[in-house]
C-alpha positions in Angstrom: -25.3 34.5 18.9 -26.4 34.2 15.3 -29.9 34.9 14.0 -32.0 31.7 13.7 -30.7 29.9 10.7 -33.8 30.8 7.7 -36.3 28.6 7.8 -36.7 26.7 3.4 -37.9 24.4 2.0 -34.5 22.5 0.9 -32.2 21.9 3.9 -29.8 24.4 4.7 -26.7 21.7 5.1 -26.4 17.8 4.5 -28.3 15.7 7.4 -25.5 13.7 9.1 -26.9 9.5 8.8 -29.7 8.5 11.1 -29.4 7.0 13.9 -33.1 5.7 13.6 -35.3 5.3 11.2 -38.5 5.4 11.5 -43.0 5.8 9.9 -44.6 8.5 12.4 -48.5 7.9 12.3 -51.4 9.4 13.4 -49.6 12.1 14.9 -51.2 15.4 16.1 -49.3 18.3 17.1 -51.3 20.6 19.2 -49.8 24.5 19.9 -49.6 27.0 22.7 -48.1 31.0 22.0 -45.6 31.1 24.7 -44.2 34.3 26.0 -40.3 33.9 25.2 -39.2 35.6 28.4 -41.4 32.5 30.1 -39.5 29.8 28.0 -36.2 31.1 28.7 -35.7 29.8 31.6 -36.1 26.1 31.0 -33.6 26.1 27.7 -30.5 24.8 28.6 -27.3 27.2 28.4 -26.4 28.1 24.7 -29.8 28.5 23.9 -32.6 30.3 23.2 -36.6 29.9 22.4 -37.0 30.4 19.2 -39.3 33.3 18.2 -42.2 33.6 15.4 -43.8 36.9 15.0 -42.3 37.6 18.8 -43.7 34.2 20.2 -42.3 31.1 20.8 -44.3 27.7 20.7 -44.6 25.0 24.0 -45.8 22.5 21.7 -47.4 18.6 22.9 -47.0 16.3 20.3 -49.0 12.8 20.1 -48.0 10.0 17.7 -47.7 6.5 16.7 -44.1 5.4 16.4 -43.5 2.3 14.0 -41.0 0.3 12.0 -38.2 2.0 14.8 -35.1 0.3 13.9 -31.1 1.4 14.4 -29.4 2.8 10.8 -31.8 2.7 8.9 -32.6 -0.8 9.5 -36.3 -2.9 9.2 -38.0 -2.0 11.9 -37.5 -3.8 15.3 -41.0 -6.6 15.8 -43.3 -5.8 18.8 -40.7 -3.5 20.3 -40.0 -0.9 17.4 -44.7 -0.1 17.3 -45.9 2.0 20.2 -47.7 5.3 21.2 -45.2 8.2 22.0 -46.0 11.6 23.4 -43.6 14.8 24.0 -43.8 18.2 26.0 -41.3 20.8 23.7 -40.4 23.4 23.0 -38.5 25.1 20.1 -35.2 26.7 20.2 -32.3 28.3 18.5 -28.1 27.5 19.2 -25.5 29.8 19.5 -25.1 29.2 15.7 -28.4 29.8 14.7 -29.0 26.3 13.9 -33.0 25.8 15.0 -34.2 22.7 17.1 -36.2 21.0 19.9 -35.8 20.9 23.7 -37.8 17.9 24.2 -39.4 19.0 28.0 -41.2 15.4 28.8 -41.4 12.9 26.2 -43.8 9.1 27.0 -43.3 5.4 25.4 -45.2 2.8 25.8 -42.7 0.1 25.3 -40.5 -0.6 28.2 -37.2 -1.2 26.1 -37.0 1.7 23.7 -38.5 4.4 26.7 -35.1 2.7 28.9 -32.8 2.6 26.2 -33.6 6.1 25.4 -32.7 7.3 28.2 -29.9 5.7 29.9 -27.5 5.3 26.1 -29.7 8.8 23.9 -30.5 10.8 27.2 -33.3 12.1 25.8 -35.5 12.3 29.2 -37.8 9.7 28.1 -40.6 7.7 30.8 -42.7 4.5 30.6 -46.4 5.4 29.4 -49.7 3.1 29.3 -50.3 4.2 26.4 -53.8 3.9 24.4 -54.0 5.2 20.6 -57.6 4.5 19.5 -59.3 5.2 15.8 -63.0 5.4 16.3 -65.5 7.3 13.8 -62.8 9.8 12.3 -61.5 10.8 15.0 -57.9 8.9 17.5 -57.9 9.3 20.9 -54.7 9.2 23.2 -54.5 8.7 26.2 -51.0 8.1 28.3 -50.7 7.5 32.3 -47.0 7.1 32.6 -46.1 4.5 35.4 -44.7 4.3 38.6 -41.9 6.0 38.7 -40.9 10.3 38.0 -43.2 12.2 36.7 -46.4 13.3 35.9 -49.1 11.7 33.7 -49.5 13.2 30.3 -53.0 15.5 29.9 -55.3 13.1 27.4 -56.4 13.9 23.7 -58.3 13.6 20.5 -57.5 14.1 17.1 -60.6 15.2 15.5 -58.4 14.5 12.0 -58.5 15.3 8.4 -56.9 18.8 9.1 -58.4 19.9 12.1 -57.3 21.2 15.1 -56.7 18.9 18.3 -59.0 19.0 21.5 -56.9 18.7 24.7 -56.7 19.8 27.6 -53.4 21.8 29.3 -50.3 20.8 29.1 -49.8 19.1 33.0 -45.8 19.3 32.9 -43.2 21.9 34.5 -39.3 21.4 33.3 -37.8 17.7 33.4 -35.2 19.2 35.5 -31.3 17.5 33.4 -34.5 16.4 30.4 -33.6 19.7 28.6 -31.5 19.2 25.8 -31.7 20.2 22.8 -32.0 18.3 19.6 -31.3 18.9 16.2 
């Protein structure tokens, strides 16, 4: 396996055309250090944990997707704007390209969750989700609708660049959901 590609301000290669376009609003990233040996069994074949200073990271990302549309077209009204949360590990492929392994993805719209799961082979789950702004804070809440999986942890971002305040991630591997994305 090659060494992971360097992290630079300029992309190391031309990106292929985007399948979907969107805006991310009220984004919160929360990360926990994870020993690479703990993350490795959660990776698909041929993919390894990305490591920084001897540590890999588990990330919980909560956001509002807005204006989601196919192939650069304008966002689809109603269906193209919704809260989303994902539990992820950072990874490197055999060629050294960095990527993300999604362990869990929750979306507040049934149709996008179904299309993401069936059409894009992403481990989306439909969830009742809420994003609230109040007194300079953004509060996230998510509860999965009936079906496989567990509810995601609720969380709060204090805004202004502050750290997110969240309970521990209630995850585990999502079986076939663990795929490497770059």
